[in-house]
C-alpha positions in Angstrom: -50.4 19.7 -48.8 -48.6 22.9 -48.0 -45.6 23.4 -50.3 -42.2 23.3 -48.5 -40.6 26.7 -48.2 -37.6 27.5 -50.3 -35.7 28.7 -47.2 -36.3 27.9 -43.6 -34.5 29.5 -40.5 -34.9 27.2 -37.5 -34.2 28.7 -34.0 -31.4 30.7 -35.4 -29.4 32.9 -33.0 -26.4 35.2 -33.6 -24.0 36.9 -31.2 -20.7 38.5 -32.0 -19.4 38.9 -28.4 -20.9 35.9 -26.7 -23.3 38.0 -24.7 -25.6 40.2 -26.7 -27.8 38.5 -29.2 -28.0 40.4 -32.5 -30.6 37.8 -33.8 -32.8 36.0 -31.2 -34.5 32.7 -31.8 -35.3 33.4 -35.5 -37.9 31.1 -37.1 -38.7 32.3 -40.7 -39.9 30.6 -43.8 -39.2 32.2 -47.2 -41.6 31.1 -49.9 -40.7 30.3 -53.5 -41.1 33.2 -55.9 -42.0 35.8 -53.3 -40.5 39.3 -52.7 -39.8 39.4 -49.0 -38.4 42.5 -47.4 -36.5 42.5 -44.1 -37.4 45.9 -42.6 -36.1 47.6 -39.5 -33.9 50.3 -37.9 -30.2 50.1 -37.7 -29.0 47.3 -35.4 -32.3 45.4 -35.6 -30.8 42.2 -37.0 -32.1 42.4 -40.6 -28.7 42.7 -42.3 -27.2 40.0 -40.1 -30.1 37.7 -41.1 -29.3 38.4 -44.8 -25.6 37.8 -44.3 -26.3 34.5 -42.6 -28.5 33.5 -45.5 -25.8 34.5 -47.9 -23.2 32.6 -46.0 -21.0 35.6 -45.1 -21.9 35.1 -41.4 -22.5 31.8 -39.5 -25.3 31.4 -36.9 -24.2 30.9 -33.3 -26.9 28.3 -33.0 -29.8 27.0 -35.1 -30.1 25.9 -38.7 -30.7 27.3 -42.2 -32.3 25.0 -44.8 -32.6 25.5 -48.5 -35.0 23.2 -50.3 -35.0 21.1 -47.1 -31.2 20.7 -47.1 -29.0 22.1 -44.4 -26.8 24.9 -45.7 -25.6 26.4 -42.4 -22.0 25.3 -43.1 -22.1 25.8 -46.9 -19.7 28.5 -48.1 -21.2 31.5 -50.0 -19.8 30.5 -53.4 -21.5 27.1 -53.2 -24.9 28.5 -52.4 -25.3 30.0 -55.9 -27.3 33.0 -54.7 -27.4 36.3 -56.6 -26.2 39.3 -54.5 -26.7 43.0 -54.9 -25.0 45.5 -52.5 -25.6 49.2 -51.9 -22.1 50.1 -53.2 -22.7 48.0 -56.4 -19.3 46.2 -55.9 -18.5 46.4 -59.6 -14.9 45.8 -61.0 -13.9 49.3 -62.2 -11.3 47.9 -64.7 -13.8 45.5 -66.4 -16.4 46.6 -68.9 -20.1 46.3 -68.2 -20.2 43.0 -70.2 -17.2 41.6 -68.4 -18.7 42.5 -65.0 -22.0 40.8 -65.8 -20.2 37.8 -67.2 -18.0 37.3 -64.1 -20.3 34.8 -62.3 -20.4 32.8 -65.5 -16.6 32.9 -66.0 -16.0 31.5 -62.5 -18.5 28.8 -63.2 -16.6 27.9 -66.4 -19.7 28.5 -68.6 -18.7 28.3 -72.4 -18.0 31.7 -74.1 -20.9 31.4 -76.5 -23.3 30.7 -73.7 -21.8 33.6 -71.7 -22.5 36.0 -74.5 -26.0 34.9 -74.9 -26.8 35.1 -71.2 -25.0 38.5 -70.8 -27.1 40.0 -73.6 -30.3 38.6 -72.1 -29.4 40.0 -68.6 -28.6 43.4 -70.0 -31.8 43.5 -71.9 -33.7 42.7 -68.7 -32.3 45.8 -67.0 -32.6 48.0 -70.1 -28.8 48.3 -70.7 -28.6 46.8 -74.2 -25.7 48.0 -76.2 -23.6 49.1 -73.2 -21.4 46.0 -73.0 -18.2 47.9 -73.7 -18.6 50.8 -71.3 -16.6 51.0 -68.1 -18.6 51.4 -64.8 -17.1 54.8 -64.1 -18.8 56.2 -67.2 -22.2 55.2 -66.0 -24.7 57.0 -63.8 -25.5 55.6 -60.3 -28.8 54.1 -61.6 -27.0 52.4 -64.5 -24.4 51.0 -62.2 -27.1 49.5 -60.0 -28.7 47.9 -63.1 -25.3 46.3 -64.0 -25.0 44.9 -60.4 -28.6 43.5 -60.8 -27.8 42.0 -64.2 -24.7 40.3 -62.7 -26.8 38.9 -59.9 -29.4 37.5 -62.3 -27.1 36.3 -65.2 -26.5 32.8 -63.8 -30.2 32.2 -63.2 -30.1 31.8 -59.4 -33.1 30.6 -57.5 -32.6 33.3 -54.8 -31.5 37.0 -55.1 -30.4 38.8 -52.0 -30.3 42.6 -51.9 -28.7 44.7 -49.1 -30.2 48.2 -49.3 -29.3 48.4 -53.1 -31.1 51.7 -53.8 -29.8 53.6 -50.8 -27.2 55.6 -52.7 -29.7 56.8 -55.4 -31.6 60.1 -55.3 -35.3 60.0 -54.4 -36.8 60.2 -57.9 -34.5 57.5 -59.3 -34.9 55.3 -56.2 -38.7 55.4 -56.7 -38.3 54.6 -60.4 -36.0 51.7 -59.6 -38.5 50.3 -57.0 -41.2 50.0 -59.7 -38.7 48.4 -62.2 -37.4 45.9 -59.6 -41.0 44.8 -58.7 -41.8 44.4 -62.4 -38.6 42.4 -63.0 -39.5 40.2 -60.1 -43.0 39.6 -61.5 -41.6 38.7 -64.9 -38.8 36.3 -63.6 -40.6 34.6 -60.7 -37.3 34.5 -58.8 -37.3 34.7 -55.0 -36.1 38.1 -53.8 -35.0 38.8 -50.2 -34.5 42.6 -49.8 -33.1 44.4 -46.8 -34.1 48.0 -46.2 -34.8 50.5 -43.4 -37.1 52.5 -45.7 -40.7 51.5 -44.9 -42.1 53.2 -48.1 -39.7 51.1 -50.1 -40.8 47.9 -48.4 -44.5 48.6 -48.8 -44.0 49.5 -52.5 -42.3 46.3 -53.6 -42.9 43.5 -51.2 -45.3 40.6 -51.2 -44.5 40.2 -47.5 -42.5 42.2 -45.0 -40.7 41.0 -41.8 -40.4 43.9 -39.4 -37.3 43.5 -37.2 -36.5 45.2 -33.9 -33.9 44.2 -31.3 -33.1 40.9 -33.1 -36.7 39.7 -33.2 -39.3 39.7 -36.0 -42.1 41.9 -34.6 -44.5 41.1 -37.4 -44.4 39.1 -40.7 -47.2 39.9 -42.9 -48.5 41.1 -46.3 -48.0 44.9 -46.8 -51.8 45.6 -46.5 -52.0 43.7 -43.2 -48.8 45.3 -41.9 -50.1 48.8 -42.6 -53.8 48.4 -41.6 -53.3 46.0 -38.7 -49.9 46.5 -36.9 -49.4 43.7 -34.4 -47.8 45.9 -31.7 -46.9 49.5 -30.8 -43.4 49.2 -32.4 -44.8 48.2 -35.8 -47.5 50.8 -35.7 -44.9 53.5 -35.0 -42.3 52.3 -37.5 -44.5 51.5 -40.5 -46.3 54.6 -41.8 -47.6 57.7 -40.0 -49.7 57.7 -37.0 -51.7 59.9 -34.7 -51.1 58.8 -31.2 -53.3 59.6 -28.1 -52.4 58.5 -24.6 -54.8 57.5 -21.8 -56.0 54.9 -19.4 -58.1 51.9 -20.4 -61.6 52.0 -18.9 -62.8 48.6 -20.0 -61.2 45.3 -21.2 -62.3 43.1 -24.1 -61.6 43.3 -27.8 -63.4 46.6 -28.3 -62.5 48.9 -25.4 -62.9 52.4 -24.1 -59.9 54.5 -23.0 -60.1 57.8 -21.0 -57.9 60.7 -22.1 -56.3 62.7 -19.2 -58.9 65.5 -19.7 -61.9 63.1 -19.4 -62.7 62.6 -23.0 -63.4 59.1 -24.2 -62.1 57.2 -27.2 -63.1 53.7 -28.3 -60.9 51.3 -30.3 -59.6 47.8 -30.8 -57.7 46.5 -27.8 -54.9 44.8 -29.9 -52.5 43.9 -27.1 -55.3 42.7 -24.7 -54.5 45.3 -22.1 -56.4 45.1 -18.8 -58.7 47.8 -17.4 -56.7 50.5 -15.6 -53.6 50.0 -17.8 -51.9 53.0 -19.4 -52.4 52.7 -23.2 -51.8 54.5 -26.5 -54.3 54.7 -29.3 -52.9 54.8 -32.8 -54.8 55.7 -36.0 -53.5 56.4 -39.6 -53.9 60.1 -40.6 -56.0 59.2 -43.6 -58.5 57.4 -41.4 -59.3 60.4 -39.3 -62.5 62.2 -40.5 -62.5 66.0 -40.3 -65.8 67.7 -39.4 -65.9 71.5 -39.9 -69.4 73.0 -40.4 -71.2 72.2 -37.2 -70.3 70.8 -33.8 -70.1 67.1 -34.2 -71.1 64.6 -31.5 -71.1 60.9 -30.9 -68.5 58.3 -29.8 -65.0 58.9 -31.0 -65.4 62.6 -31.9 -62.9 64.9 -30.3 -62.6 68.7 -30.6 -59.3 70.1 -31.9 -57.8 73.2 -33.3 -55.9 73.4 -36.6 -52.3 74.4 -35.8 -50.7 74.1 -39.2 -51.6 73.2 -42.8 -49.0 71.6 -45.0 -49.5 71.3 -48.8 -48.4 68.0 -50.3 -49.7 68.3 -53.9 -52.5 65.7 -53.8 -53.5 66.3 -50.2 -53.2 68.6 -47.3 -51.7 67.5 -44.0 -53.2 69.1 -41.0 -51.5 69.3 -37.6 -54.3 69.7 -35.0 -53.8 70.6 -31.4 -55.8 68.2 -29.2 -55.1 69.8 -25.8 -55.0 67.8 -22.6 -51.3 67.2 -22.8 -51.6 65.2 -26.1 -49.3 65.4 -29.1 -50.7 67.0 -32.2 -53.0 64.9 -34.3 -52.1 64.5 -38.0 -55.0 64.4 -40.5 -54.6 63.7 -44.3 -57.2 65.6 -46.2 -57.4 64.8 -50.0 -57.8 68.0 -52.1 -60.6 66.3 -54.0 -62.4 66.0 -50.7 -62.7 69.7 -50.3 -65.2 69.8 -53.2 -64.6 73.5 -53.9 -64.7 74.6 -50.3 -61.9 76.7 -48.8 -59.2 74.6 -47.1 -58.9 74.7 -43.3 -56.8 77.5 -41.9 -54.6 77.7 -38.8 -56.6 78.5 -35.7 -59.8 77.0 -37.0 -61.9 75.0 -34.6 -62.6 71.4 -35.9 -63.9 68.1 -34.8 -62.0 64.9 -35.5 -63.9 61.6 -35.8 -61.9 58.5 -35.0 -63.7 55.4 -36.5 -63.6 52.5 -34.0 -62.4 49.9 -36.6 -59.3 52.0 -37.3 -58.3 52.9 -33.8 -55.8 50.4 -32.4 -55.1 50.5 -28.7 -51.7 49.2 -27.4 -50.4 48.9 -23.9 -48.0 51.8 -23.3 
């Protein structure tokens, strides 16, 4: 028998003005112990969904269940969820230890037990020995750790995070992503994490719900989300893509599309477009195969010219002019793949092979 989800959204809608739905007909199950990210652009409904789960916003219609119990009308302080915000929300006049102990104080936990739990929480986030410092004397990364310790100290079954790493610099943000994921692995607590950063979502999550215009466009594992985007929005929002436009020549799961200059490309007809429909073919830059030595031929091989070469440390990123009114194609070329050969240069004539299994065709 399938285990009951920890949280279930049932037909949840949210509007602030009575007309425009910020969240439309949301059905979402959150599993116990998973790291679920809510990903999407500004205004997509992801933060509103988190705020409804936290209890700071109420659904206009629909229900939210926790362990099978309705919590739609339960106030935030009675939901017992840990919460971490982007601005940390620490009390500046309280020490680190007092900040972390605050949720225990309001729950009237005995002082001895408070001290034990605070020390354990600070050790979890590698802030042992900093109990007496004030937040103003800590770095941004340390303040974020204090906020995380405070969210974990009362041992909640659910931790909600609203873009908690957004204020950190890139290097520290990436370091904290790894630490958060490791902490999640150790504790087994359910994390629900809001972000607009697709790299962040892919790095940490077990599953990702991609939001746009109040609707979940795709809910999947990070691998499925990246390799098999369900629609054109997900393909464009998650990861880089080379996009070619044309008209579908044949229907079916594996279909041919004609580019405006007559060249033909074959791929997977994801959206089930009909023959004659205007379509867009998307492929990840690392899946495009670069041919240099001799003129290549065969299905899915298109001639191009290298317009620009960008050095990324572990790989080169080539922008290739496709002609025929198409946007430039992006190709990721690992430096190890050069095998001692000179890297491609601007103006060089090349042939790009688009493997059928990695070309996904969507209705335009």
